[in-house]
LOMARPA-21697 format. One record per residue (C-alpha): residue number from 1; residue in one letter; chain; z, x, y. Coordinates in steps of 0.02 Angstrom, whole numbers. Layout:
N
<num NUM | residu a | chaine A | w Z | u X | v Y>
...
This chain:
405
<num 1 | residu m | chaine A | w 930 | u 1307 | v -2719>
<num 2 | residu e | chaine A | w 1055 | u 1261 | v -2591>
<num 3 | residu f | chaine A | w 938 | u 1122 | v -2538>
<num 4 | residu l | chaine A | w 934 | u 1050 | v -2712>
<num 5 | residu i | chaine A | w 1122 | u 1053 | v -2728>
<num 6 | residu l | chaine A | w 1139 | u 958 | v -2560>
<num 7 | residu a | chaine A | w 1017 | u 824 | v -2616>
<num 8 | residu v | chaine A | w 1112 | u 794 | v -2779>
<num 9 | residu v | chaine A | w 1279 | u 774 | v -2685>
<num 10 | residu i | chaine A | w 1201 | u 651 | v -2562>
<num 11 | residu a | chaine A | w 1129 | u 553 | v -2706>
<num 12 | residu l | chaine A | w 1296 | u 546 | v -2795>
<num 13 | residu v | chaine A | w 1385 | u 485 | v -2637>
<num 14 | residu a | chaine A | w 1255 | u 351 | v -2615>
<num 15 | residu v | chaine A | w 1272 | u 287 | v -2791>
<num 16 | residu g | chaine A | w 1468 | u 280 | v -2776>
<num 17 | residu a | chaine A | w 1453 | u 183 | v -2617>
<num 18 | residu i | chaine A | w 1333 | u 54 | v -2695>
<num 19 | residu s | chaine A | w 1450 | u 38 | v -2848>
<num 20 | residu g | chaine A | w 1601 | u 3 | v -2733>
<num 21 | residu l | chaine A | w 1509 | u -136 | v -2643>
<num 22 | residu v | chaine A | w 1463 | u -219 | v -2805>
<num 23 | residu v | chaine A | w 1640 | u -213 | v -2873>
<num 24 | residu s | chaine A | w 1714 | u -275 | v -2713>
<num 25 | residu s | chaine A | w 1593 | u -422 | v -2715>
<num 26 | residu r | chaine A | w 1642 | u -468 | v -2892>
<num 27 | residu k | chaine A | w 1829 | u -462 | v -2856>
<num 28 | residu k | chaine A | w 1803 | u -581 | v -2708>
<num 29 | residu k | chaine A | w 1715 | u -705 | v -2819>
<num 30 | residu q | chaine A | w 1864 | u -703 | v -2949>
<num 31 | residu l | chaine A | w 2003 | u -736 | v -2823>
<num 32 | residu p | chaine A | w 2079 | u -918 | v -2828>
<num 33 | residu p | chaine A | w 2058 | u -1026 | v -2671>
<num 34 | residu a | chaine A | w 2197 | u -1015 | v -2547>
<num 35 | residu p | chaine A | w 2323 | u -1160 | v -2556>
<num 36 | residu p | chaine A | w 2319 | u -1293 | v -2412>
<num 37 | residu p | chaine A | w 2448 | u -1268 | v -2279>
<num 38 | residu s | chaine A | w 2602 | u -1370 | v -2312>
<num 39 | residu t | chaine A | w 2706 | u -1462 | v -2182>
<num 40 | residu p | chaine A | w 2844 | u -1351 | v -2135>
<num 41 | residu t | chaine A | w 3022 | u -1409 | v -2174>
<num 42 | residu i | chaine A | w 3116 | u -1440 | v -2012>
<num 43 | residu t | chaine A | w 3299 | u -1417 | v -2023>
<num 44 | residu a | chaine A | w 3427 | u -1464 | v -1893>
<num 45 | residu p | chaine A | w 3500 | u -1319 | v -1795>
<num 46 | residu p | chaine A | w 3670 | u -1276 | v -1857>
<num 47 | residu a | chaine A | w 3814 | u -1358 | v -1766>
<num 48 | residu e | chaine A | w 3908 | u -1240 | v -1652>
<num 49 | residu p | chaine A | w 4082 | u -1203 | v -1719>
<num 50 | residu q | chaine A | w 4227 | u -1280 | v -1629>
<num 51 | residu v | chaine A | w 4358 | u -1172 | v -1551>
<num 52 | residu g | chaine A | w 4476 | u -1105 | v -1682>
<num 53 | residu e | chaine A | w 4357 | u -1150 | v -1824>
<num 54 | residu d | chaine A | w 4236 | u -1043 | v -1925>
<num 55 | residu a | chaine A | w 4057 | u -1089 | v -1915>
<num 56 | residu a | chaine A | w 4006 | u -1185 | v -2071>
<num 57 | residu p | chaine A | w 3853 | u -1120 | v -2159>
<num 58 | residu t | chaine A | w 3693 | u -1211 | v -2130>
<num 59 | residu v | chaine A | w 3646 | u -1319 | v -2277>
<num 60 | residu e | chaine A | w 3464 | u -1372 | v -2279>
<num 61 | residu e | chaine A | w 3443 | u -1559 | v -2323>
<num 62 | residu p | chaine A | w 3338 | u -1575 | v -2479>
<num 63 | residu r | chaine A | w 3168 | u -1657 | v -2460>
<num 64 | residu r | chaine A | w 3152 | u -1838 | v -2525>
<num 65 | residu t | chaine A | w 3012 | u -1906 | v -2629>
<num 66 | residu i | chaine A | w 2909 | u -2056 | v -2584>
<num 67 | residu e | chaine A | w 3006 | u -2165 | v -2713>
<num 68 | residu e | chaine A | w 3172 | u -2111 | v -2633>
<num 69 | residu v | chaine A | w 3115 | u -2168 | v -2462>
<num 70 | residu v | chaine A | w 3009 | u -2324 | v -2495>
<num 71 | residu l | chaine A | w 3101 | u -2413 | v -2635>
<num 72 | residu p | chaine A | w 3274 | u -2428 | v -2546>
<num 73 | residu e | chaine A | w 3190 | u -2491 | v -2387>
<num 74 | residu a | chaine A | w 3092 | u -2622 | v -2488>
<num 75 | residu e | chaine A | w 3252 | u -2676 | v -2572>
<num 76 | residu a | chaine A | w 3338 | u -2694 | v -2405>
<num 77 | residu a | chaine A | w 3192 | u -2804 | v -2338>
<num 78 | residu a | chaine A | w 3196 | u -2916 | v -2490>
<num 79 | residu p | chaine A | w 3287 | u -3083 | v -2463>
<num 80 | residu e | chaine A | w 3465 | u -3086 | v -2523>
<num 81 | residu a | chaine A | w 3513 | u -3200 | v -2669>
<num 82 | residu p | chaine A | w 3603 | u -3364 | v -2611>
<num 83 | residu v | chaine A | w 3788 | u -3349 | v -2603>
<num 84 | residu v | chaine A | w 3878 | u -3483 | v -2706>
<num 85 | residu v | chaine A | w 4028 | u -3547 | v -2607>
<num 86 | residu e | chaine A | w 4165 | u -3625 | v -2709>
<num 87 | residu p | chaine A | w 4226 | u -3788 | v -2637>
<num 88 | residu e | chaine A | w 4395 | u -3774 | v -2555>
<num 89 | residu v | chaine A | w 4537 | u -3870 | v -2634>
<num 90 | residu p | chaine A | w 4617 | u -3974 | v -2495>
<num 91 | residu a | chaine A | w 4786 | u -3917 | v -2453>
<num 92 | residu a | chaine A | w 4930 | u -4039 | v -2476>
<num 93 | residu p | chaine A | w 4967 | u -4128 | v -2312>
<num 94 | residu e | chaine A | w 5114 | u -4061 | v -2216>
<num 95 | residu i | chaine A | w 5260 | u -4178 | v -2229>
<num 96 | residu e | chaine A | w 5315 | u -4244 | v -2062>
<num 97 | residu v | chaine A | w 5495 | u -4271 | v -2004>
<num 98 | residu p | chaine A | w 5502 | u -4439 | v -1919>
<num 99 | residu a | chaine A | w 5608 | u -4470 | v -1765>
<num 100 | residu p | chaine A | w 5777 | u -4547 | v -1792>
<num 101 | residu t | chaine A | w 5788 | u -4735 | v -1776>
<num 102 | residu a | chaine A | w 5954 | u -4746 | v -1686>
<num 103 | residu g | chaine A | w 5923 | u -4805 | v -1509>
<num 104 | residu r | chaine A | w 5736 | u -4808 | v -1533>
<num 105 | residu l | chaine A | w 5711 | u -4973 | v -1444>
<num 106 | residu v | chaine A | w 5811 | u -4904 | v -1294>
<num 107 | residu r | chaine A | w 5693 | u -4757 | v -1284>
<num 108 | residu l | chaine A | w 5546 | u -4879 | v -1287>
<num 109 | residu r | chaine A | w 5627 | u -4993 | v -1159>
<num 110 | residu a | chaine A | w 5513 | u -4941 | v -1014>
<num 111 | residu r | chaine A | w 5355 | u -4982 | v -1114>
<num 112 | residu l | chaine A | w 5427 | u -5153 | v -1157>
<num 113 | residu a | chaine A | w 5484 | u -5187 | v -978>
<num 114 | residu r | chaine A | w 5309 | u -5159 | v -909>
<num 115 | residu s | chaine A | w 5238 | u -5302 | v -1007>
<num 116 | residu q | chaine A | w 5381 | u -5422 | v -987>
<num 117 | residu n | chaine A | w 5406 | u -5428 | v -799>
<num 118 | residu t | chaine A | w 5331 | u -5604 | v -786>
<num 119 | residu l | chaine A | w 5477 | u -5681 | v -878>
<num 120 | residu g | chaine A | w 5631 | u -5589 | v -817>
<num 121 | residu k | chaine A | w 5576 | u -5550 | v -641>
<num 122 | residu g | chaine A | w 5497 | u -5721 | v -619>
<num 123 | residu l | chaine A | w 5659 | u -5809 | v -666>
<num 124 | residu l | chaine A | w 5763 | u -5699 | v -549>
<num 125 | residu t | chaine A | w 5645 | u -5732 | v -403>
<num 126 | residu l | chaine A | w 5655 | u -5921 | v -431>
<num 127 | residu l | chaine A | w 5844 | u -5921 | v -450>
<num 128 | residu s | chaine A | w 5864 | u -5820 | v -290>
<num 129 | residu r | chaine A | w 5790 | u -5956 | v -181>
<num 130 | residu e | chaine A | w 5911 | u -6028 | v -56>
<num 131 | residu h | chaine A | w 5882 | u -6207 | v -109>
<num 132 | residu l | chaine A | w 5857 | u -6243 | v -295>
<num 133 | residu d | chaine A | w 5770 | u -6413 | v -287>
<num 134 | residu e | chaine A | w 5679 | u -6503 | v -425>
<num 135 | residu d | chaine A | w 5515 | u -6415 | v -390>
<num 136 | residu t | chaine A | w 5603 | u -6249 | v -413>
<num 137 | residu w | chaine A | w 5676 | u -6302 | v -582>
<num 138 | residu e | chaine A | w 5507 | u -6365 | v -637>
<num 139 | residu e | chaine A | w 5438 | u -6190 | v -599>
<num 140 | residu i | chaine A | w 5576 | u -6110 | v -699>
<num 141 | residu e | chaine A | w 5531 | u -6223 | v -844>
<num 142 | residu e | chaine A | w 5349 | u -6175 | v -829>
<num 143 | residu t | chaine A | w 5390 | u -5992 | v -827>
<num 144 | residu l | chaine A | w 5487 | u -6006 | v -987>
<num 145 | residu l | chaine A | w 5355 | u -6111 | v -1075>
<num 146 | residu t | chaine A | w 5217 | u -5990 | v -1021>
<num 147 | residu a | chaine A | w 5321 | u -5849 | v -1101>
<num 148 | residu d | chaine A | w 5312 | u -5941 | v -1268>
<num 149 | residu v | chaine A | w 5496 | u -5978 | v -1271>
<num 150 | residu g | chaine A | w 5462 | u -6153 | v -1343>
<num 151 | residu v | chaine A | w 5500 | u -6327 | v -1279>
<num 152 | residu k | chaine A | w 5670 | u -6358 | v -1350>
<num 153 | residu p | chaine A | w 5744 | u -6184 | v -1308>
<num 154 | residu t | chaine A | w 5672 | u -6199 | v -1134>
<num 155 | residu q | chaine A | w 5760 | u -6359 | v -1101>
<num 156 | residu e | chaine A | w 5924 | u -6292 | v -1167>
<num 157 | residu l | chaine A | w 5914 | u -6138 | v -1053>
<num 158 | residu v | chaine A | w 5868 | u -6239 | v -899>
<num 159 | residu d | chaine A | w 6013 | u -6360 | v -927>
<num 160 | residu r | chaine A | w 6138 | u -6219 | v -945>
<num 161 | residu l | chaine A | w 6068 | u -6124 | v -788>
<num 162 | residu r | chaine A | w 6079 | u -6285 | v -683>
<num 163 | residu e | chaine A | w 6263 | u -6310 | v -727>
<num 164 | residu r | chaine A | w 6310 | u -6126 | v -703>
<num 165 | residu v | chaine A | w 6222 | u -6111 | v -538>
<num 166 | residu k | chaine A | w 6304 | u -6270 | v -474>
<num 167 | residu v | chaine A | w 6478 | u -6203 | v -523>
<num 168 | residu l | chaine A | w 6439 | u -6031 | v -452>
<num 169 | residu g | chaine A | w 6394 | u -6097 | v -278>
<num 170 | residu t | chaine A | w 6339 | u -5946 | v -177>
<num 171 | residu r | chaine A | w 6230 | u -5828 | v -279>
<num 172 | residu t | chaine A | w 6218 | u -5643 | v -244>
<num 173 | residu p | chaine A | w 6074 | u -5545 | v -329>
<num 174 | residu e | chaine A | w 6201 | u -5459 | v -442>
<num 175 | residu e | chaine A | w 6284 | u -5624 | v -495>
<num 176 | residu l | chaine A | w 6114 | u -5701 | v -536>
<num 177 | residu r | chaine A | w 6066 | u -5551 | v -642>
<num 178 | residu t | chaine A | w 6227 | u -5561 | v -742>
<num 179 | residu l | chaine A | w 6212 | u -5749 | v -762>
<num 180 | residu l | chaine A | w 6031 | u -5738 | v -822>
<num 181 | residu r | chaine A | w 6069 | u -5592 | v -941>
<num 182 | residu e | chaine A | w 6211 | u -5693 | v -1023>
<num 183 | residu e | chaine A | w 6104 | u -5847 | v -1048>
<num 184 | residu l | chaine A | w 5951 | u -5751 | v -1115>
<num 185 | residu l | chaine A | w 6067 | u -5661 | v -1240>
<num 186 | residu t | chaine A | w 6131 | u -5829 | v -1295>
<num 187 | residu l | chaine A | w 5953 | u -5888 | v -1317>
<num 188 | residu v | chaine A | w 5894 | u -5733 | v -1413>
<num 189 | residu g | chaine A | w 6051 | u -5732 | v -1522>
<num 190 | residu t | chaine A | w 6176 | u -5593 | v -1544>
<num 191 | residu d | chaine A | w 6255 | u -5658 | v -1706>
<num 192 | residu y | chaine A | w 6112 | u -5635 | v -1823>
<num 193 | residu d | chaine A | w 6118 | u -5498 | v -1958>
<num 194 | residu r | chaine A | w 5962 | u -5398 | v -1908>
<num 195 | residu a | chaine A | w 5983 | u -5252 | v -2033>
<num 196 | residu v | chaine A | w 5837 | u -5231 | v -2149>
<num 197 | residu r | chaine A | w 5913 | u -5254 | v -2323>
<num 198 | residu t | chaine A | w 5856 | u -5107 | v -2426>
<num 199 | residu e | chaine A | w 6001 | u -5082 | v -2543>
<num 200 | residu s | chaine A | w 6009 | u -5168 | v -2711>
<num 201 | residu a | chaine A | w 6168 | u -5241 | v -2785>
<num 202 | residu t | chaine A | w 6123 | u -5157 | v -2949>
<num 203 | residu d | chaine A | w 6073 | u -4978 | v -2993>
<num 204 | residu t | chaine A | w 5892 | u -5016 | v -2959>
<num 205 | residu p | chaine A | w 5802 | u -4977 | v -2794>
<num 206 | residu g | chaine A | w 5802 | u -5103 | v -2653>
<num 207 | residu v | chaine A | w 5640 | u -5197 | v -2653>
<num 208 | residu v | chaine A | w 5555 | u -5259 | v -2492>
<num 209 | residu m | chaine A | w 5396 | u -5359 | v -2491>
<num 210 | residu v | chaine A | w 5290 | u -5367 | v -2333>
<num 211 | residu v | chaine A | w 5181 | u -5521 | v -2302>
<num 212 | residu g | chaine A | w 5065 | u -5585 | v -2165>
<num 213 | residu v | chaine A | w 4888 | u -5620 | v -2126>
<num 214 | residu n | chaine A | w 4753 | u -5484 | v -2101>
<num 215 | residu g | chaine A | w 4746 | u -5416 | v -1924>
<num 216 | residu t | chaine A | w 4931 | u -5429 | v -1888>
<num 217 | residu g | chaine A | w 4963 | u -5244 | v -1929>
<num 218 | residu k | chaine A | w 5043 | u -5279 | v -2099>
<num 219 | residu t | chaine A | w 4989 | u -5121 | v -2193>
<num 220 | residu t | chaine A | w 5022 | u -5012 | v -2041>
<num 221 | residu t | chaine A | w 5194 | u -5091 | v -2023>
<num 222 | residu t | chaine A | w 5231 | u -5054 | v -2206>
<num 223 | residu g | chaine A | w 5188 | u -4868 | v -2176>
<num 224 | residu k | chaine A | w 5292 | u -4864 | v -2017>
<num 225 | residu l | chaine A | w 5438 | u -4943 | v -2106>
<num 226 | residu a | chaine A | w 5426 | u -4804 | v -2236>
<num 227 | residu r | chaine A | w 5444 | u -4681 | v -2096>
<num 228 | residu v | chaine A | w 5596 | u -4776 | v -2029>
<num 229 | residu l | chaine A | w 5680 | u -4768 | v -2199>
<num 230 | residu v | chaine A | w 5638 | u -4585 | v -2227>
<num 231 | residu a | chaine A | w 5708 | u -4546 | v -2054>
<num 232 | residu d | chaine A | w 5869 | u -4628 | v -2110>
<num 233 | residu g | chaine A | w 5873 | u -4515 | v -2267>
<num 234 | residu r | chaine A | w 5801 | u -4637 | v -2396>
<num 235 | residu s | chaine A | w 5676 | u -4598 | v -2531>
<num 236 | residu v | chaine A | w 5532 | u -4723 | v -2541>
<num 237 | residu v | chaine A | w 5396 | u -4776 | v -2664>
<num 238 | residu l | chaine A | w 5251 | u -4882 | v -2595>
<num 239 | residu g | chaine A | w 5158 | u -5017 | v -2688>
<num 240 | residu a | chaine A | w 4982 | u -5049 | v -2628>
<num 241 | residu a | chaine A | w 4966 | u -5234 | v -2687>
<num 242 | residu d | chaine A | w 4835 | u -5276 | v -2557>
<num 243 | residu t | chaine A | w 4684 | u -5251 | v -2670>
<num 244 | residu f | chaine A | w 4564 | u -5364 | v -2578>
<num 245 | residu r | chaine A | w 4546 | u -5272 | v -2412>
<num 246 | residu a | chaine A | w 4435 | u -5122 | v -2419>
<num 247 | residu a | chaine A | w 4530 | u -4957 | v -2397>
<num 248 | residu a | chaine A | w 4700 | u -5042 | v -2385>
<num 249 | residu a | chaine A | w 4768 | u -4938 | v -2524>
<num 250 | residu d | chaine A | w 4694 | u -4780 | v -2443>
<num 251 | residu q | chaine A | w 4773 | u -4821 | v -2281>
<num 252 | residu l | chaine A | w 4945 | u -4852 | v -2358>
<num 253 | residu q | chaine A | w 4931 | u -4693 | v -2461>
<num 254 | residu t | chaine A | w 4898 | u -4591 | v -2302>
<num 255 | residu w | chaine A | w 5053 | u -4660 | v -2224>
<num 256 | residu g | chaine A | w 5152 | u -4614 | v -2375>
<num 257 | residu e | chaine A | w 5086 | u -4434 | v -2390>
<num 258 | residu r | chaine A | w 5139 | u -4398 | v -2211>
<num 259 | residu v | chaine A | w 5321 | u -4421 | v -2258>
<num 260 | residu g | chaine A | w 5319 | u -4375 | v -2442>
<num 261 | residu a | chaine A | w 5326 | u -4553 | v -2513>
<num 262 | residu r | chaine A | w 5219 | u -4589 | v -2670>
<num 263 | residu t | chaine A | w 5100 | u -4736 | v -2673>
<num 264 | residu v | chaine A | w 5071 | u -4839 | v -2833>
<num 265 | residu r | chaine A | w 4897 | u -4916 | v -2826>
<num 266 | residu g | chaine A | w 4767 | u -4994 | v -2941>
<num 267 | residu p | chaine A | w 4577 | u -5027 | v -2939>
<num 268 | residu e | chaine A | w 4501 | u -5126 | v -2795>
<num 269 | residu g | chaine A | w 4507 | u -5308 | v -2832>
<num 270 | residu g | chaine A | w 4642 | u -5282 | v -2962>
<num 271 | residu d | chaine A | w 4792 | u -5396 | v -2999>
<num 272 | residu p | chaine A | w 4912 | u -5380 | v -2853>
<num 273 | residu a | chaine A | w 5061 | u -5441 | v -2954>
<num 274 | residu s | chaine A | w 5031 | u -5306 | v -3088>
<num 275 | residu i | chaine A | w 5028 | u -5169 | v -2957>
<num 276 | residu a | chaine A | w 5188 | u -5235 | v -2875>
<num 277 | residu f | chaine A | w 5271 | u -5238 | v -3047>
<num 278 | residu d | chaine A | w 5217 | u -5059 | v -3083>
<num 279 | residu a | chaine A | w 5275 | u -4999 | v -2913>
<num 280 | residu v | chaine A | w 5451 | u -5064 | v -2945>
<num 281 | residu k | chaine A | w 5447 | u -4993 | v -3121>
<num 282 | residu e | chaine A | w 5400 | u -4820 | v -3049>
<num 283 | residu g | chaine A | w 5534 | u -4835 | v -2916>
<num 284 | residu i | chaine A | w 5667 | u -4865 | v -3052>
<num 285 | residu a | chaine A | w 5600 | u -4717 | v -3157>
<num 286 | residu e | chaine A | w 5603 | u -4600 | v -3008>
<num 287 | residu g | chaine A | w 5770 | u -4657 | v -2948>
<num 288 | residu a | chaine A | w 5700 | u -4703 | v -2774>
<num 289 | residu d | chaine A | w 5808 | u -4789 | v -2648>
<num 290 | residu v | chaine A | w 5679 | u -4914 | v -2588>
<num 291 | residu v | chaine A | w 5514 | u -4988 | v -2648>
<num 292 | residu l | chaine A | w 5403 | u -5062 | v -2513>
<num 293 | residu i | chaine A | w 5266 | u -5181 | v -2572>
<num 294 | residu d | chaine A | w 5114 | u -5219 | v -2460>
<num 295 | residu t | chaine A | w 5030 | u -5381 | v -2505>
<num 296 | residu a | chaine A | w 4864 | u -5460 | v -2474>
<num 297 | residu g | chaine A | w 4836 | u -5548 | v -2309>
<num 298 | residu r | chaine A | w 4685 | u -5656 | v -2309>
<num 299 | residu l | chaine A | w 4684 | u -5807 | v -2202>
<num 300 | residu h | chaine A | w 4834 | u -5919 | v -2226>
<num 301 | residu t | chaine A | w 4721 | u -6071 | v -2242>
<num 302 | residu k | chaine A | w 4662 | u -6012 | v -2415>
<num 303 | residu t | chaine A | w 4772 | u -6087 | v -2551>
<num 304 | residu g | chaine A | w 4730 | u -5946 | v -2667>
<num 305 | residu l | chaine A | w 4824 | u -5818 | v -2562>
<num 306 | residu m | chaine A | w 4981 | u -5922 | v -2553>
<num 307 | residu d | chaine A | w 4975 | u -5946 | v -2746>
<num 308 | residu e | chaine A | w 4952 | u -5759 | v -2760>
<num 309 | residu l | chaine A | w 5103 | u -5719 | v -2653>
<num 310 | residu g | chaine A | w 5209 | u -5834 | v -2757>
<num 311 | residu k | chaine A | w 5149 | u -5748 | v -2917>
<num 312 | residu v | chaine A | w 5191 | u -5574 | v -2843>
<num 313 | residu k | chaine A | w 5364 | u -5633 | v -2798>
<num 314 | residu r | chaine A | w 5396 | u -5701 | v -2971>
<num 315 | residu v | chaine A | w 5331 | u -5548 | v -3060>
<num 316 | residu v | chaine A | w 5432 | u -5426 | v -2956>
<num 317 | residu e | chaine A | w 5588 | u -5529 | v -2984>
<num 318 | residu k | chaine A | w 5577 | u -5486 | v -3173>
<num 319 | residu h | chaine A | w 5651 | u -5319 | v -3122>
<num 320 | residu g | chaine A | w 5781 | u -5403 | v -3013>
<num 321 | residu p | chaine A | w 5797 | u -5499 | v -2852>
<num 322 | residu l | chaine A | w 5692 | u -5457 | v -2699>
<num 323 | residu d | chaine A | w 5811 | u -5390 | v -2567>
<num 324 | residu e | chaine A | w 5701 | u -5425 | v -2415>
<num 325 | residu i | chaine A | w 5541 | u -5520 | v -2377>
<num 326 | residu l | chaine A | w 5474 | u -5475 | v -2206>
<num 327 | residu l | chaine A | w 5342 | u -5581 | v -2117>
<num 328 | residu v | chaine A | w 5232 | u -5480 | v -1996>
<num 329 | residu l | chaine A | w 5172 | u -5579 | v -1847>
<num 330 | residu d | chaine A | w 5060 | u -5530 | v -1701>
<num 331 | residu a | chaine A | w 5163 | u -5564 | v -1545>
<num 332 | residu t | chaine A | w 5010 | u -5597 | v -1445>
<num 333 | residu t | chaine A | w 4954 | u -5751 | v -1548>
<num 334 | residu g | chaine A | w 5086 | u -5869 | v -1484>
<num 335 | residu q | chaine A | w 5082 | u -6040 | v -1564>
<num 336 | residu n | chaine A | w 4955 | u -5982 | v -1692>
<num 337 | residu g | chaine A | w 5087 | u -5857 | v -1755>
<num 338 | residu l | chaine A | w 5211 | u -5997 | v -1770>
<num 339 | residu m | chaine A | w 5092 | u -6094 | v -1880>
<num 340 | residu q | chaine A | w 5068 | u -5943 | v -1994>
<num 341 | residu a | chaine A | w 5257 | u -5924 | v -2005>
<num 342 | residu r | chaine A | w 5276 | u -6102 | v -2064>
<num 343 | residu v | chaine A | w 5146 | u -6083 | v -2202>
<num 344 | residu f | chaine A | w 5216 | u -5921 | v -2268>
<num 345 | residu a | chaine A | w 5395 | u -5986 | v -2263>
<num 346 | residu e | chaine A | w 5344 | u -6128 | v -2381>
<num 347 | residu v | chaine A | w 5286 | u -6005 | v -2517>
<num 348 | residu v | chaine A | w 5410 | u -5864 | v -2509>
<num 349 | residu d | chaine A | w 5586 | u -5854 | v -2437>
<num 350 | residu i | chaine A | w 5561 | u -5758 | v -2276>
<num 351 | residu t | chaine A | w 5716 | u -5659 | v -2234>
<num 352 | residu g | chaine A | w 5660 | u -5569 | v -2077>
<num 353 | residu i | chaine A | w 5522 | u -5556 | v -1951>
<num 354 | residu v | chaine A | w 5424 | u -5411 | v -1882>
<num 355 | residu l | chaine A | w 5338 | u -5436 | v -1715>
<num 356 | residu t | chaine A | w 5199 | u -5315 | v -1686>
<num 357 | residu k | chaine A | w 5103 | u -5283 | v -1519>
<num 358 | residu l | chaine A | w 5256 | u -5339 | v -1417>
<num 359 | residu d | chaine A | w 5209 | u -5214 | v -1280>
<num 360 | residu g | chaine A | w 5036 | u -5286 | v -1248>
<num 361 | residu t | chaine A | w 4995 | u -5455 | v -1183>
<num 362 | residu a | chaine A | w 5133 | u -5533 | v -1284>
<num 363 | residu k | chaine A | w 5260 | u -5651 | v -1203>
<num 364 | residu g | chaine A | w 5440 | u -5609 | v -1237>
<num 365 | residu g | chaine A | w 5486 | u -5786 | v -1273>
<num 366 | residu i | chaine A | w 5400 | u -5778 | v -1445>
<num 367 | residu v | chaine A | w 5559 | u -5691 | v -1508>
<num 368 | residu v | chaine A | w 5658 | u -5847 | v -1473>
<num 369 | residu a | chaine A | w 5526 | u -5969 | v -1532>
<num 370 | residu v | chaine A | w 5493 | u -5891 | v -1703>
<num 371 | residu q | chaine A | w 5680 | u -5871 | v -1738>
<num 372 | residu r | chaine A | w 5707 | u -6053 | v -1700>
<num 373 | residu e | chaine A | w 5557 | u -6105 | v -1804>
<num 374 | residu l | chaine A | w 5610 | u -6010 | v -1962>
<num 375 | residu g | chaine A | w 5795 | u -5991 | v -1940>
<num 376 | residu v | chaine A | w 5785 | u -5808 | v -1980>
<num 377 | residu p | chaine A | w 5801 | u -5658 | v -1860>
<num 378 | residu v | chaine A | w 5676 | u -5539 | v -1787>
<num 379 | residu k | chaine A | w 5724 | u -5378 | v -1866>
<num 380 | residu l | chaine A | w 5591 | u -5256 | v -1812>
<num 381 | residu v | chaine A | w 5469 | u -5247 | v -1662>
<num 382 | residu g | chaine A | w 5312 | u -5143 | v -1640>
<num 383 | residu l | chaine A | w 5292 | u -5072 | v -1464>
<num 384 | residu g | chaine A | w 5134 | u -4966 | v -1477>
<num 385 | residu e | chaine A | w 5009 | u -4873 | v -1588>
<num 386 | residu g | chaine A | w 5117 | u -4720 | v -1620>
<num 387 | residu p | chaine A | w 5185 | u -4688 | v -1797>
<num 388 | residu d | chaine A | w 5363 | u -4704 | v -1731>
<num 389 | residu d | chaine A | w 5340 | u -4854 | v -1620>
<num 390 | residu l | chaine A | w 5421 | u -4972 | v -1743>
<num 391 | residu a | chaine A | w 5601 | u -5003 | v -1687>
<num 392 | residu p | chaine A | w 5747 | u -5104 | v -1750>
<num 393 | residu f | chaine A | w 5768 | u -5259 | v -1639>
<num 394 | residu e | chaine A | w 5917 | u -5244 | v -1521>
<num 395 | residu p | chaine A | w 5948 | u -5404 | v -1417>
<num 396 | residu e | chaine A | w 6042 | u -5314 | v -1277>
<num 397 | residu a | chaine A | w 5904 | u -5182 | v -1252>
<num 398 | residu f | chaine A | w 5772 | u -5319 | v -1261>
<num 399 | residu v | chaine A | w 5854 | u -5430 | v -1129>
<num 400 | residu d | chaine A | w 5886 | u -5284 | v -1012>
<num 401 | residu a | chaine A | w 5703 | u -5241 | v -1025>
<num 402 | residu l | chaine A | w 5657 | u -5424 | v -981>
<num 403 | residu i | chaine A | w 5759 | u -5428 | v -823>
<num 404 | residu g | chaine A | w 5742 | u -5244 | v -771>
<num 405 | residu d | chaine A | w 5875 | u -5137 | v -693>
């Protein structure tokens, strides 16, 4: 009996064990697969708190998606849209303050003296010889003629020097210098009215017309004269009546802008007389002190130019009389310059002369020759390329530069 009970117990235990294995096997088949291992999020170690500060809690940076990483980088790599640069509006030119004109020729004396030593120093050397024979006097004449003094003025000067040296007898260097200075001043002329007339007898502006052939520095002289007038406190309107030379109006306008003078201009190839008329009209409307008119300067051998200048003069005079007509001559041209002066004087009434390039290869005697030719004074001289190198002509300063100290 006991054996039977033991066999039943063993059988029950065996059946329970087998049932457990079957259930366990079924449960294993029903479990879902384990998820793949994910990349661990790495966070930066917390910063150590500074002395006197509480440690801030560690905040874990949120993970970014593929869109958040790739798209901004792609946008950064894309080419930027072209930047449209607006053109800059040119600033108005700064108005210059020209140097005062008083004593300007004296300040430029050294520059003039360097180019005129042949005349003054040559005459002093010849007059200092112990014996002034005929050969010496012929050399003195040659020196004067080479300096473009002219035949008649040369003969007059030599005759006066002969007489004064004979009376003087012994000649010290200082006596010769004084004698030569006095005779040269007489030759150049100290009794001319050399002021540039820029004041009208009426309430209208003074009107100055500038004439001369191309290449003499006519337009540049007009611009420099504007600076002279502005330096003396005058208001100026410029008339660009040289419509036949390319860029002449632009050049004159640039000169005017530097000193705050307005330029009246017209189309290239336009009627010069019409522009000159409008310039004077504008000058009257603005209450300007002076109107400067730059005219065409083609070769003087062309009759058309001379007719044109006559027309400009007549049209401008409808507003009132011209106060000054300045002829610009290149001092280096010598006798050719004198021929130009004759032709211009036949068409318009020249009232004054401007000699340019007097500091170059020019001979100082041209001052005497052109005054004798036209019977009008040299009023202005150009002694360089600088904007303030136009100076009122002063006979004393000029002669002192000729003979040196």
